[in-house]
C-alpha positions in Angstrom: 4.9 11.6 -0.1 8.2 10.3 1.0 8.5 6.7 2.2 11.4 4.9 3.7 12.3 1.2 3.8 14.6 -0.8 6.0 16.8 -3.8 5.2 13.9 -6.3 5.5 12.0 -4.7 2.7 15.1 -4.0 0.6 16.3 -7.6 0.8 12.9 -8.8 -0.4 13.2 -6.5 -3.3 16.7 -7.3 -4.3 17.1 -11.0 -3.5 14.6 -13.3 -5.1 15.7 -16.0 -2.6 15.1 -13.9 0.4 12.9 -15.4 3.1 10.1 -13.2 4.4 9.6 -12.7 8.1 6.4 -14.2 9.5 3.4 -12.1 10.2 3.2 -11.9 14.0 -0.5 -12.3 13.9 -0.4 -15.6 12.1 3.1 -16.9 12.7 3.4 -17.5 8.9 5.2 -15.6 6.2 2.9 -13.8 3.8 2.7 -15.1 0.2 4.2 -13.1 -2.7 6.3 -10.7 -0.5 8.5 -9.6 -3.4 5.5 -8.9 -5.6 4.0 -6.8 -2.8 7.2 -4.8 -2.4 7.4 -4.3 -6.2 3.8 -3.2 -6.2 4.6 -0.6 -3.5 7.5 0.7 -5.6 5.2 0.9 -8.7 2.6 2.8 -6.7 5.2 5.2 -5.4 6.7 5.7 -8.8 3.3 6.3 -10.5 2.4 8.9 -8.0 5.7 10.8 -8.4 6.6 10.1 -4.8 10.0 9.1 -3.4 11.2 6.0 -1.7 14.3 6.5 0.4 16.7 3.7 1.4 18.8 4.8 4.4 22.4 4.0 3.5 23.0 1.8 6.7 20.0 -0.4 5.6 21.5 -0.6 2.1 24.9 -1.6 3.7 23.1 -4.4 5.7 21.6 -5.7 2.5 24.9 -5.6 0.6 26.8 -7.5 3.3 24.5 -10.5 3.2 24.9 -11.3 -0.5 27.7 -11.5 -3.0 25.6 -9.7 -5.7 26.3 -6.2 -4.2 27.3 -4.6 -7.5 24.2 -6.0 -9.3 22.0 -4.7 -6.5 23.5 -1.3 -6.6 22.9 -1.1 -10.4 19.4 -2.5 -10.0 18.5 0.3 -7.7 19.7 2.9 -10.3 16.9 1.6 -12.6 14.2 2.9 -10.2 13.6 6.6 -10.7 11.7 6.9 -7.4 14.4 5.3 -5.2 16.9 7.5 -3.5 19.8 6.4 -1.3 19.7 8.6 1.8 22.9 9.3 3.7 23.5 9.8 7.4 23.9 13.5 7.4 24.0 16.3 10.0 20.2 16.4 10.3 20.2 12.6 10.9 23.0 12.9 13.5 20.9 15.6 15.3 17.8 13.4 15.2 19.7 10.3 16.5 21.4 12.2 19.3 18.1 13.7 20.4 16.4 10.3 20.4 19.2 8.7 22.4 19.3 11.6 24.9 15.5 11.4 25.4 15.7 7.6 26.0 18.5 8.0 28.5 16.6 10.8 30.3 13.6 8.4 30.4 15.8 5.8 32.1 16.3 3.3 29.4 18.7 4.1 26.5 17.3 1.0 24.6 13.7 2.2 25.0 12.6 -1.3 26.1 14.3 -3.1 23.3 16.8 -5.9 23.9 19.8 -6.9 22.0 23.3 -5.6 21.5 23.7 -1.8 21.9 25.3 -1.6 18.4 22.2 -3.1 16.8 19.9 -0.8 18.7 22.0 2.2 17.6 22.0 1.0 14.0 18.2 0.6 13.9 17.8 4.1 15.5 20.2 5.5 12.9 18.1 4.1 10.1 15.0 5.7 11.5 16.8 9.0 12.2 17.8 9.1 8.5 14.1 8.5 7.5 13.0 11.3 9.8 15.8 13.7 8.6 14.8 13.1 5.0 11.1 13.9 5.9 9.7 10.5 5.4 5.9 10.2 6.1 5.8 6.4 6.3 8.3 3.6 7.2 8.1 0.1 5.8 9.7 -2.7 7.9 9.0 -6.3 9.0 11.5 -6.0 11.9 9.8 -5.5 15.3 12.5 -3.4 16.8 12.8 -1.2 13.7 9.0 -0.8 13.6 9.0 0.2 17.3 11.7 2.9 16.8 9.9 4.2 13.7 6.6 4.5 15.6 8.4 6.2 18.5 9.7 8.7 16.0 6.2 9.5 14.9 6.3 7.7 11.5 3.4 5.7 10.2 4.6 2.1 9.9 3.6 -0.7 7.6 4.8 -4.3 6.9 4.7 -6.6 4.0 1.5 -8.2 5.4 -0.1 -4.8 5.2 0.6 -4.4 1.5 -1.9 -5.6 -1.1 -0.9 -7.6 -4.1 -0.7 -5.5 -7.2 -3.6 -5.9 -9.7 -1.3 -7.7 -12.1 -0.2 -10.3 -9.5 -3.7 -10.6 -8.1 -5.1 -11.4 -11.5 -2.6 -14.2 -12.0 -3.8 -15.8 -8.8 -7.4 -16.2 -9.8 -8.3 -19.9 -10.2 -11.7 -20.7 -11.5 -11.3 -24.4 -10.7 -12.4 -25.6 -14.2 -9.0 -25.6 -15.9 -9.4 -22.1 -17.4 
């Protein structure tokens, strides 16, 4: 299996101070987001699968924090993580997606915001598709919509279980033990 993540997931992994986005169903952020993302990476690693980080998503994460070099080195420690470039296949996928949206009468496919942001989100999804991702992880509504339009399964932090190790730490028997 090949999974891809966007900037929202990557930031939760890299930056311990990152604030998670709220779950749209509850309006509240989910507890232990970083641990959930780390558990996902552990699962992917243990199964011999690959987690790709589209390079534009990586760039977004790097521009929001001064620890860029440390983040880059941290990612090198994960054998299952692969930085995925915007290559010719991704350019083809992005062009096809935008052409289809224009032909359907709405180049933004119903999404609002600056055209540059729409194109960047589509570029990240195009990279995931071009690198044969099966599933896309994101907490960003527009990014999730574009990934679903591209035919990818999509999950968010609120869809991830706590790893067994973290779940065990949360048990409280109420008797001081």
